[in-house]
N, CA, C and O atoms as a MOPAC input file, in Angstrom:
PM7 MOZYME 1SCF
protein

 N     -5.95900 1   -32.54100 1   -14.29700 1
 C     -6.03000 1   -31.34800 1   -15.39800 1
 C     -7.00300 1   -30.52800 1   -14.90200 1
 O     -6.79800 1   -29.71700 1   -13.99900 1
 N     -8.23800 1   -30.72700 1   -15.54200 1
 C     -9.45200 1   -29.99200 1   -15.48000 1
 C     -9.54400 1   -29.79500 1   -14.25400 1
 O     -9.96000 1   -28.64500 1   -14.11000 1
 N     -9.35900 1   -30.36200 1   -13.12200 1
 C     -8.96400 1   -29.14700 1   -11.69600 1
 C     -8.79900 1   -27.89900 1   -11.38900 1
 O     -9.33900 1   -27.00300 1   -10.73900 1
 N     -7.56400 1   -28.17400 1   -12.28700 1
 C     -6.44800 1   -27.07600 1   -12.66900 1
 C     -7.02700 1   -26.00900 1   -13.90300 1
 O     -6.32300 1   -25.14100 1   -14.41800 1
 N     -7.94400 1   -26.17700 1   -14.12800 1
 C     -8.25100 1   -25.44400 1   -15.39000 1
 C    -10.04700 1   -24.58500 1   -14.57100 1
 O    -10.97600 1   -24.00700 1   -15.13500 1
 N     -9.87700 1   -24.81300 1   -13.56600 1
 C    -11.50600 1   -24.53400 1   -12.96700 1
 C    -11.83600 1   -23.29200 1   -12.37000 1
 O    -10.73800 1   -22.83400 1   -12.05300 1
 N    -12.44900 1   -22.72200 1   -12.13300 1
 C    -12.61300 1   -21.29700 1   -11.65600 1
 C    -12.16100 1   -21.63000 1   -10.62400 1
 O    -11.03400 1   -21.15100 1   -10.74300 1
 N    -12.17800 1   -22.19300 1    -9.47900 1
 C    -11.71500 1   -22.36300 1    -8.14200 1
 C    -10.38600 1   -22.45400 1    -8.01400 1
 O     -9.79900 1   -22.10000 1    -6.99200 1
 N     -9.59000 1   -23.12000 1    -9.43600 1
 C     -8.27000 1   -22.61500 1    -8.81900 1
 C     -7.65600 1   -22.48900 1    -9.59600 1
 O     -6.57800 1   -22.98800 1    -9.27100 1
 N     -7.58900 1   -21.97600 1   -10.85100 1
 C     -7.01100 1   -21.66000 1   -11.82600 1
 C     -6.47500 1   -19.50200 1   -11.46100 1
 O     -5.52100 1   -18.73500 1   -11.59300 1
 N     -7.82400 1   -19.52100 1   -11.00300 1
 C     -7.53700 1   -17.90300 1   -10.93600 1
 C     -6.53300 1   -17.90600 1    -9.15600 1
 O     -6.60200 1   -16.70200 1    -8.91000 1
 N     -5.99300 1   -18.33300 1    -8.32900 1
 C     -5.20600 1   -18.80700 1    -7.47400 1
 C     -4.07100 1   -19.15400 1    -7.98700 1
 O     -3.08200 1   -18.52500 1    -7.61200 1
 N     -3.89600 1   -20.29200 1    -9.02400 1
 C     -2.10800 1   -20.34800 1    -9.92100 1
 C     -1.89800 1   -19.10100 1   -10.62200 1
 O     -0.81200 1   -18.58400 1   -10.35800 1
 N     -2.65700 1   -18.44300 1   -11.47700 1
 C     -2.51700 1   -16.81500 1   -11.92000 1
 C     -2.43000 1   -15.61400 1   -10.96500 1
 O     -1.56000 1   -14.78200 1   -11.22700 1
 N     -2.75500 1   -15.52900 1   -10.51900 1
 C     -2.89200 1   -14.83800 1    -8.43800 1
 C     -1.42900 1   -14.85400 1    -8.76600 1
 O     -0.87400 1   -14.01700 1    -9.47800 1
 N     -0.72700 1   -16.09900 1    -8.05900 1
 C      0.23800 1   -16.45600 1    -7.84100 1
 C      1.32700 1   -15.88700 1    -8.83600 1
 O      1.81900 1   -14.78100 1    -8.61400 1
 N      1.69100 1   -16.61300 1    -9.89400 1
 C      2.25000 1   -15.83000 1   -10.85500 1
 C      2.16800 1   -14.52000 1   -11.09100 1
 O      3.25500 1   -13.98500 1   -11.30700 1
 N      0.99300 1   -13.66300 1   -11.12500 1
 C      1.06600 1   -12.38500 1   -11.43400 1
 C      2.31400 1   -11.35500 1    -9.81900 1
 O      2.90400 1   -10.28100 1    -9.70500 1
 N      2.04400 1   -12.76500 1    -8.85900 1
 C      2.73500 1   -11.74100 1    -7.34400 1
 C      3.85300 1   -12.44200 1    -7.93100 1
 O      4.92900 1   -11.91700 1    -7.64700 1
 N      3.89500 1   -13.00200 1    -8.33200 1
 C      6.00800 1   -13.23400 1    -8.80100 1
 C      6.37500 1   -12.28800 1    -9.60900 1
 O      7.52600 1   -11.87700 1    -9.46500 1
 N      5.52500 1   -11.67700 1   -10.67200 1
 C      5.91400 1   -10.58000 1   -11.44400 1
 C      6.06500 1    -9.11300 1   -11.00700 1
 O      6.83400 1    -8.19200 1   -11.28400 1
 N      4.47700 1    -9.38100 1    -9.80900 1
 C      4.48300 1    -7.83700 1    -8.98400 1
 C      5.61800 1    -7.34900 1    -8.28500 1
 O      5.90500 1    -6.17000 1    -8.07600 1
 N      6.35100 1    -8.56300 1    -7.88000 1
 C      6.76100 1    -8.19800 1    -6.86000 1
 C      8.33000 1    -7.64600 1    -7.09400 1
 O      9.11500 1    -6.84400 1    -6.58800 1
 N      8.26100 1    -8.65700 1    -8.25100 1
 C      9.65900 1    -7.93900 1    -9.21700 1
 C      9.71100 1    -6.54300 1    -9.89200 1
 O     10.58500 1    -5.67700 1    -9.94100 1
 N      8.82500 1    -6.61300 1   -10.24700 1
 C      8.45700 1    -5.59200 1   -10.44800 1
 C      8.49300 1    -3.84600 1    -9.35900 1
 O      8.82700 1    -2.75800 1    -9.82900 1
 N      7.93300 1    -4.16600 1    -7.51500 1
 C      8.11400 1    -3.57700 1    -7.29200 1
 C      8.52000 1    -3.12400 1    -6.02500 1
 O      8.20900 1    -2.29600 1    -5.16900 1
 N      9.83800 1    -4.53800 1    -6.39400 1
 C     11.37400 1    -4.75400 1    -5.22500 1
 C     12.58000 1    -5.18000 1    -6.10400 1
 O     13.71000 1    -5.31500 1    -5.63500 1
 N     12.25300 1    -5.39400 1    -7.48400 1
 C     13.69400 1    -6.54500 1    -7.75100 1
 C     14.77500 1    -5.16600 1    -8.27900 1
 O     15.95200 1    -5.27100 1    -8.62300 1
 N     13.91100 1    -3.85100 1    -8.20500 1
 C     15.65300 1    -3.24100 1    -8.64000 1
 C     16.13200 1    -1.89400 1    -7.69600 1
 O     16.67300 1    -0.80200 1    -7.86700 1
 N     15.35200 1    -3.02300 1    -6.17000 1
 C     15.98900 1    -2.12400 1    -5.58800 1
 C     17.98100 1    -3.22100 1    -4.80300 1
 O     18.71000 1    -2.92000 1    -3.85800 1
 N     18.06900 1    -4.35300 1    -5.78300 1
 C     19.23800 1    -4.55300 1    -5.56800 1
 C     19.86500 1    -3.77500 1    -6.85200 1
 O     20.97300 1    -4.25600 1    -7.08400 1
 N     19.57200 1    -2.85200 1    -7.66300 1
 C     20.39300 1    -2.12700 1    -8.41000 1
 C     19.94200 1    -0.23800 1    -8.59000 1
 O     19.44900 1     0.51100 1    -9.43200 1
 N     20.59500 1    -0.16900 1    -6.95500 1
 C     20.44100 1     1.31500 1    -7.15700 1
 C     21.14000 1     2.49100 1    -7.04600 1
 O     21.13700 1     3.57700 1    -6.46700 1
 N     22.10200 1     1.42100 1    -8.32200 1
 C     23.20500 1     2.40300 1    -8.70200 1
 C     22.40900 1     3.15000 1   -10.36800 1
 O     22.56600 1     4.27200 1   -10.84800 1
 N     21.42300 1     1.77100 1   -10.96200 1
 C     20.57500 1     2.49800 1   -12.20000 1
 C     19.32000 1     3.77800 1   -11.04500 1
 O     18.72600 1     3.91000 1    -9.97500 1
 N     19.67600 1     4.46400 1   -12.53300 1
 C     18.75300 1     5.61800 1   -12.21400 1
 C     17.56600 1     5.80400 1   -12.02500 1
 O     17.08000 1     4.70500 1   -12.29500 1
 N     16.85400 1     6.38100 1   -11.77400 1
 C     15.45800 1     6.37900 1   -11.17200 1
 C     14.70600 1     5.69900 1   -12.34000 1
 O     14.39900 1     4.50800 1   -12.37800 1
 N     14.52700 1     6.36200 1   -13.01400 1
 C     13.69500 1     6.74600 1   -15.01000 1
 C     13.76200 1     5.21000 1   -15.05400 1
 O     12.71500 1     4.62600 1   -15.33500 1
 N     14.83300 1     4.50900 1   -14.81800 1
 C     15.53600 1     3.37500 1   -15.73200 1
 C     14.88800 1     2.27700 1   -15.22600 1
 O     14.67400 1     1.28300 1   -15.92000 1
 N     14.40100 1     2.41400 1   -13.53600 1
 C     13.46900 1     0.84400 1   -12.84500 1
 C     12.29400 1     1.59700 1   -12.49600 1
 O     11.49700 1     1.15100 1   -11.67000 1
 N     12.12500 1     2.71500 1   -13.06900 1
 C     10.53200 1     3.13100 1   -13.60400 1
 C      9.85400 1     2.34400 1   -14.60100 1
 O      8.85300 1     1.65000 1   -14.42200 1
 N     10.64600 1     2.56200 1   -15.91800 1
 C     10.51800 1     2.03400 1   -17.22500 1
 C     10.66600 1     0.56000 1   -17.01000 1
 O     10.19000 1    -0.18400 1   -17.86800 1
 N     11.32600 1     0.00200 1   -15.86800 1
 C     11.59700 1    -1.60300 1   -16.55900 1
 C     10.49200 1    -2.88800 1   -15.49000 1
 O     10.13300 1    -4.04400 1   -15.71400 1
 N     10.21900 1    -1.73300 1   -14.08800 1
 C      9.42000 1    -2.55000 1   -13.45500 1
 C      7.83500 1    -2.42800 1   -14.04500 1
 O      6.87500 1    -3.16000 1   -13.80200 1
 N      7.93400 1    -1.05400 1   -15.03900 1
 C      6.87900 1    -1.19000 1   -15.50800 1
 C      6.36700 1    -1.95600 1   -16.94800 1
 O      5.30100 1    -2.10600 1   -17.54400 1
 N      7.58600 1    -2.28800 1   -17.10200 1
 C      7.67600 1    -3.39200 1   -18.49000 1
 C      7.76500 1    -4.75700 1   -17.78800 1
 O      8.10400 1    -5.80600 1   -18.33500 1
 N      7.42800 1    -4.60500 1   -16.54700 1
 C      7.08400 1    -5.83000 1   -16.08200 1
 C      6.08600 1    -6.62300 1   -15.86100 1
 O      5.72100 1    -7.75500 1   -16.17700 1
 N      5.42400 1    -4.96300 1   -14.68500 1
 C      3.56000 1    -4.90200 1   -14.40600 1
 C      3.10000 1    -5.91900 1   -15.94100 1
 O      2.52100 1    -6.98200 1   -16.16200 1
 N      3.90600 1    -4.59800 1   -16.90700 1
 C      2.20900 1    -5.68200 1   -17.82300 1
 C      2.19400 1    -6.76900 1   -18.01200 1
 O      1.09500 1    -7.15600 1   -18.40700 1
 N      3.12600 1    -7.71600 1   -17.89200 1
 C      3.06900 1    -9.25800 1   -17.74500 1
 C      2.52900 1    -9.81800 1   -16.87600 1
 O      2.00900 1   -10.93300 1   -16.84200 1
 N      2.65500 1    -8.92900 1   -16.02200 1
 C      2.00400 1    -9.06800 1   -14.41800 1
 C      0.55100 1    -9.05300 1   -14.55900 1
 O     -0.14000 1    -9.93100 1   -14.04100 1
 N     -0.08300 1    -7.80800 1   -15.43800 1
 C     -1.30900 1    -7.34300 1   -15.35300 1
 C     -1.98300 1    -8.43600 1   -16.62200 1
 O     -3.19400 1    -8.38200 1   -16.83600 1
 N     -1.28000 1    -9.21000 1   -17.25600 1
 C     -1.83200 1   -10.41300 1   -17.55900 1
 C     -2.54100 1   -11.71700 1   -17.21600 1
 O     -3.41600 1   -12.44500 1   -17.68400 1
 N     -1.79900 1   -11.65500 1   -16.25800 1
 C     -1.88700 1   -12.61800 1   -15.72300 1
 C     -3.73800 1   -12.60100 1   -14.26200 1
 O     -4.84000 1   -13.12500 1   -14.09800 1
 N     -2.90000 1   -11.70900 1   -13.73200 1
 C     -3.86600 1   -11.24200 1   -12.70800 1
 C     -5.85300 1   -10.84000 1   -12.95300 1
 O     -6.91400 1   -11.06700 1   -12.37200 1
 N     -5.24800 1    -9.99100 1   -14.44700 1
 C     -6.87400 1    -9.62200 1   -14.82700 1
 C     -7.44400 1   -10.77900 1   -14.98900 1
 O     -8.09600 1   -11.23300 1   -14.04800 1
 N     -7.32400 1   -11.56100 1   -16.28400 1
 C     -7.48400 1   -13.46500 1   -16.29800 1
 C     -8.18300 1   -13.76200 1   -14.95800 1
 O     -9.37200 1   -13.75900 1   -14.63900 1
 N     -6.97300 1   -14.03700 1   -14.23500 1
 C     -7.49800 1   -13.88900 1   -12.66400 1
 C     -8.82400 1   -13.93900 1   -12.10600 1
 O     -9.56100 1   -14.87400 1   -11.79600 1
 N     -8.97600 1   -12.17900 1   -12.04100 1
 C     -9.97600 1   -11.91800 1   -11.35000 1
 C    -10.91400 1   -12.68300 1   -12.58100 1
 O    -10.86500 1   -13.91300 1   -12.56700 1
 N    -11.66700 1   -12.11000 1   -13.52000 1
 C    -12.18700 1   -12.38500 1   -13.98400 1
 C    -13.17800 1   -14.06100 1   -14.41700 1
 O    -14.12300 1   -14.51200 1   -15.06400 1
 N    -12.21000 1   -14.36400 1   -13.60000 1
 C    -12.21000 1   -16.12600 1   -14.34900 1
 C    -12.56300 1   -16.65100 1   -12.72300 1
 O    -13.42800 1   -17.51100 1   -12.55800 1
 N    -11.79200 1   -16.03900 1   -11.50700 1
 C    -11.63700 1   -16.10200 1    -9.49200 1
 C    -13.47600 1   -15.38700 1    -9.72400 1
 O    -14.26800 1   -16.00400 1    -9.01100 1
 N    -14.12600 1   -14.27900 1   -10.55800 1
 C    -15.28900 1   -14.14500 1   -10.67200 1
 C    -16.31200 1   -15.18300 1   -10.14400 1
 O    -17.00200 1   -15.46200 1    -9.16400 1
 N    -15.92000 1   -15.66400 1   -11.64200 1
 C    -17.39500 1   -16.46900 1   -10.86000 1
 C    -17.77500 1   -17.61200 1    -9.96300 1
 O    -18.81900 1   -18.26400 1    -9.97700 1
 N    -16.71400 1   -17.73000 1    -9.16900 1
 C    -16.80300 1   -18.26400 1    -8.34800 1
 C    -16.43400 1   -17.73100 1    -6.80300 1
 O    -16.82100 1   -18.50300 1    -5.92500 1
 N    -15.59800 1   -16.27600 1    -6.24500 1
 C    -15.56600 1   -15.21700 1    -5.75500 1
 C    -16.16900 1   -14.56200 1    -5.67500 1
 O    -16.71400 1   -14.40900 1    -6.76800 1
 N    -16.85000 1   -13.36600 1    -4.36700 1
 C    -16.70100 1   -12.48500 1    -4.60700 1
 C    -15.16100 1   -11.64000 1    -4.94700 1
 O    -14.01700 1   -11.98900 1    -5.24000 1
 N    -16.05000 1   -10.04900 1    -4.66300 1
 C    -14.17100 1    -9.32500 1    -5.55300 1
 C    -13.41300 1    -9.27400 1    -4.32200 1
 O    -12.18900 1    -9.33300 1    -4.20300 1
 N    -14.51500 1    -9.12700 1    -3.19500 1
 C    -14.00800 1    -9.19600 1    -1.52000 1
 C    -12.37300 1   -10.38400 1    -1.43100 1
 O    -11.15200 1   -10.28700 1    -1.31200 1
 N    -13.38200 1   -11.35900 1    -1.57500 1
 C    -12.33700 1   -12.92300 1    -1.70100 1
 C    -11.76200 1   -12.86900 1    -2.48300 1
 O    -11.86200 1   -14.09300 1    -2.40300 1
 N    -10.85400 1   -12.60400 1    -3.71000 1
 C    -10.50800 1   -12.58500 1    -4.91100 1
 C     -9.27100 1   -11.62200 1    -3.95700 1
 O     -8.15000 1   -12.02000 1    -3.63900 1
 N    -10.15100 1    -9.70200 1    -3.51700 1
 C     -9.01800 1    -9.19500 1    -3.05600 1
 C     -8.21000 1    -9.35300 1    -1.31800 1
 O     -7.47400 1    -8.70400 1    -0.57500 1
 N     -8.78900 1   -10.38800 1    -1.34900 1
 C     -8.42900 1   -11.26400 1     0.13800 1
 C     -7.26500 1   -12.38500 1    -0.16500 1
 O     -6.25200 1   -12.65500 1     0.48000 1
 N     -7.69200 1   -12.83600 1    -1.16300 1
 C     -6.37500 1   -14.19700 1    -2.20000 1
 C     -5.30500 1   -13.29000 1    -1.93400 1
 O     -4.62700 1   -13.37800 1    -0.91100 1
 N     -5.07100 1   -12.16100 1    -3.07700 1
 C     -4.47300 1   -11.66900 1    -4.06700 1
 C     -3.66300 1   -10.30100 1    -2.43900 1
 O     -2.92100 1    -9.33900 1    -2.63700 1
 N     -4.15400 1   -10.74500 1    -1.19200 1
 C     -3.06000 1   -10.12700 1    -0.55800 1
 C     -2.54100 1   -10.97000 1     0.42700 1
 O     -1.68500 1   -10.51900 1     1.18900 1
 N     -3.01900 1   -12.40100 1     0.55600 1
 C     -2.29000 1   -13.09900 1     1.13000 1
 C     -1.42100 1   -14.04900 1     0.59100 1
 O     -0.75100 1   -14.82900 1     1.26800 1
 N     -1.43600 1   -13.94700 1    -1.33100 1
 C     -0.80000 1   -14.59500 1    -1.83700 1
 C      0.50100 1   -13.56400 1    -2.06900 1
 O      1.64800 1   -13.98100 1    -2.22600 1
 N      0.17500 1   -12.32200 1    -2.06500 1
 C      1.22400 1   -11.18100 1    -2.43500 1
 C      2.51900 1   -11.16700 1    -0.38600 1
 O      3.74900 1   -11.12600 1    -0.36600 1
 N      1.82600 1   -11.20300 1     0.55700 1
 C      2.98000 1   -11.83400 1     1.65500 1
 C      3.53200 1   -12.72400 1     1.15600 1
 O      4.71400 1   -12.72500 1     0.81100 1
 N      2.46400 1   -13.93600 1     1.00700 1
 C      3.84700 1   -15.17500 1     0.73900 1
 C      5.14500 1   -15.27200 1    -0.63400 1
 O      6.12300 1   -15.99100 1    -0.83800 1
 N      4.55900 1   -14.25200 1    -1.27200 1
 C      5.33600 1   -14.11400 1    -2.23200 1
 C      6.56600 1   -13.34500 1    -1.50400 1
 O      7.66100 1   -13.82300 1    -1.20700 1
 N      6.12300 1   -12.11300 1    -1.30900 1
 C      7.39500 1   -11.30300 1    -0.66000 1
 C      8.00600 1   -11.82700 1     0.30600 1
 O      9.07300 1   -11.22800 1     0.44300 1
 N      7.88500 1   -12.67800 1     1.09000 1
 C      9.00400 1   -13.17900 1     2.05900 1
 C      9.68500 1   -13.80900 1     1.51900 1
 O     10.84900 1   -13.54100 1     1.81700 1
 N      9.50000 1   -15.34200 1     0.11800 1
 C     10.38100 1   -15.82900 1    -0.00500 1
 C     11.38300 1   -15.03000 1    -1.04100 1
 O     12.57800 1   -15.23400 1    -1.25900 1
 N     10.48900 1   -14.05000 1    -1.60600 1
 C     11.36700 1   -12.93400 1    -2.70100 1
 C     12.37200 1   -12.43900 1    -1.52900 1
 O     13.55800 1   -12.72800 1    -1.36900 1
 N     11.61300 1   -11.68600 1    -0.84000 1
 C     12.62600 1   -11.05200 1     0.15500 1
 C     13.99300 1   -11.93000 1     1.10700 1
 O     15.13600 1   -11.52500 1     1.31600 1
 N     13.50700 1   -12.89900 1     1.42900 1
 C     14.24000 1   -14.10300 1     2.28000 1
 C     15.63000 1   -14.35600 1     0.94000 1
 O     16.86000 1   -14.30000 1     0.91800 1
 N     14.64200 1   -14.61200 1     0.07600 1
 C     16.40700 1   -15.23300 1    -1.16800 1
 C     16.95000 1   -14.53200 1    -1.88300 1
 O     18.16600 1   -14.61900 1    -2.05200 1
 N     15.84200 1   -13.23000 1    -2.78600 1
 C     15.99400 1   -12.76000 1    -3.53700 1
 C     17.21200 1   -10.76000 1    -3.00700 1
 O     18.23200 1   -10.20800 1    -3.42100 1
 N     16.42700 1   -10.56900 1    -2.21800 1
 C     16.76200 1    -9.47200 1    -1.39400 1
 C     17.65500 1   -10.21100 1    -0.62800 1
 O     18.55500 1    -9.45500 1    -0.26100 1
 N     17.78800 1   -11.12800 1    -0.29700 1
 C     18.74500 1   -11.84200 1     1.69700 1
 C     18.39800 1   -10.70600 1     2.67200 1
 O     19.42000 1   -10.23900 1     3.17500 1
 N     17.20400 1   -10.09000 1     3.11200 1
 C     16.49500 1    -9.89000 1     3.77300 1
 C     16.31200 1   -11.13100 1     4.93400 1
 O     16.54300 1   -12.32600 1     4.74700 1
 N     15.83100 1   -10.49200 1     6.18000 1
 C     15.70100 1   -11.74500 1     7.40400 1
 C     14.20500 1   -11.26200 1     7.48400 1
 O     13.46100 1   -10.28700 1     7.38100 1
 N     14.26200 1   -12.36300 1     7.69200 1
 C     12.42900 1   -12.35100 1     7.82600 1
 C     12.37100 1   -12.78100 1     9.67800 1
 O     12.64500 1   -13.88000 1    10.16200 1
 N     11.80700 1   -11.18400 1    10.63100 1
 C     11.96800 1   -11.78500 1    12.01500 1
 C     10.52100 1   -12.38300 1    12.49900 1
 O      9.58600 1   -12.97200 1    11.95600 1
 N     10.77400 1   -12.01400 1    13.53500 1
 C      9.41600 1   -12.85500 1    14.43200 1
 C      8.22600 1   -11.63300 1    14.22900 1
 O      7.08200 1   -11.80100 1    13.80600 1
 N      8.85400 1   -10.37200 1    14.66100 1
 C      7.89200 1    -9.91300 1    14.22000 1
 C      6.77700 1    -9.40000 1    12.95600 1
 O      5.58800 1    -9.08600 1    12.91400 1
 N      8.20000 1    -9.54700 1    11.73100 1
 C      7.10700 1   -10.39500 1    10.81800 1
 C      5.90900 1   -11.15200 1    10.37100 1
 O      4.73200 1   -11.01500 1    10.03700 1
 N      6.85900 1   -12.03200 1    10.54900 1
 C      5.74500 1   -13.82500 1    11.19900 1
 C      4.48300 1   -13.33700 1    11.34600 1
 O      3.51000 1   -13.30300 1    10.59200 1
 N      4.77400 1   -12.79200 1    12.97500 1
 C      3.32600 1   -11.83100 1    13.62300 1
 C      2.42800 1   -11.61100 1    13.46400 1
 O      1.33500 1   -11.93700 1    13.92700 1
 N      3.06500 1   -10.50200 1    12.17700 1
 C      2.34000 1    -9.66800 1    11.64400 1
 C      1.91300 1    -9.98800 1    10.24200 1
 O      1.10600 1    -9.18800 1     9.76900 1
 N      2.24300 1   -10.88100 1     9.55700 1
 C      1.23600 1   -11.60100 1     7.99200 1
 C      0.67300 1   -12.91900 1     9.05200 1
 O     -0.08500 1   -13.71900 1     8.50500 1
 N      1.01800 1   -13.17100 1    10.54700 1
 C     -0.00700 1   -14.43600 1    10.72100 1
 C     -1.37200 1   -13.88000 1    10.67900 1
 O     -2.38700 1   -14.30500 1    10.12700 1
 N     -1.02800 1   -12.20100 1    11.81800 1
 C     -2.47500 1   -11.53300 1    11.85100 1
 C     -3.58000 1   -10.98300 1    11.33300 1
 O     -4.58700 1   -10.60500 1    11.93100 1
 N     -3.25000 1   -10.94800 1     9.78200 1
 C     -3.51400 1   -10.62800 1     8.53200 1
 C     -3.74700 1   -12.01000 1     7.67900 1
 O     -4.60200 1   -11.89800 1     6.80000 1
 N     -3.33100 1   -12.86600 1     7.75800 1
 C     -3.52100 1   -13.91400 1     7.24200 1
 C     -4.96500 1   -14.18700 1     8.26200 1
 O     -6.11300 1   -13.94500 1     7.88800 1
 N     -4.69400 1   -14.58100 1     9.21800 1
 C     -6.24100 1   -14.48700 1    10.55500 1
 C     -7.58200 1   -13.97100 1     9.60000 1
 O     -8.44700 1   -14.50000 1     8.90200 1
 N     -7.14600 1   -12.47600 1    10.06900 1
 C     -8.06500 1   -11.81000 1     9.41000 1
 C     -8.72100 1   -11.82000 1     7.59700 1
 O     -9.81900 1   -11.39000 1     7.24400 1
 N     -7.28200 1   -12.65700 1     6.39600 1
 C     -7.99200 1   -12.87200 1     5.92200 1
 C     -8.94000 1   -14.11000 1     5.82300 1
 O     -9.55000 1   -14.34900 1     4.78100 1
 N     -9.04800 1   -14.92400 1     6.99100 1
 C     -9.48100 1   -16.53700 1     6.78800 1
 C    -10.64500 1   -15.64600 1     6.99600 1
 O    -11.22700 1   -15.37600 1     5.94600 1
 N    -11.23200 1   -15.02000 1     8.26300 1
 C    -12.53500 1   -14.03500 1     8.65600 1
 C    -13.42800 1   -13.88000 1     6.64800 1
 O    -14.53700 1   -14.30300 1     6.32100 1
 N    -12.64900 1   -13.32700 1     5.97300 1
 C    -13.41600 1   -13.12600 1     4.62200 1
 C    -14.06800 1   -14.23600 1     4.15600 1
 O    -15.26900 1   -14.05700 1     3.95700 1
 N    -13.53300 1   -15.60700 1     3.86100 1
 C    -13.84700 1   -16.59400 1     3.32100 1
 C    -15.28200 1   -17.35500 1     5.33100 1
 O    -15.96900 1   -18.30600 1     4.95800 1
 N    -15.41900 1   -17.17400 1     6.10200 1
 C    -15.69400 1   -17.97400 1     6.92000 1
 C    -17.15400 1   -17.29700 1     6.31400 1
 O    -17.25800 1   -16.10200 1     6.03700 1
 N    -18.77000 1   -18.76700 1     6.09800 1
 C    -19.03700 1   -18.02800 1     5.76000 1
 C    -20.93000 1   -18.07700 1     6.60000 1
 O    -21.72600 1   -17.16300 1     6.38200 1

């Protein structure tokens, strides 16, 4: 349990959780196109409020051991991973080989950030 609460691991867990909230805030409304835009914005904003309660501590805690660039890079890679799962299972949209290749190139670029 102590390892999960370490400044190396806890930020990753919090970023994954915050990304689940943020992905629903940004894209969840796409299944409800009949809802008025103002309702989608307000509902999304409400979800994002909770996302911030996870993302801000993740970055504050993580900055003890990671640079801001490393934290941002983690955030982006986690965002893509969460988005792929969300897109396939919630939006029922296919992930193509172009998507996989593009995301892989992004992940490869992210790996350079962590290279010593």
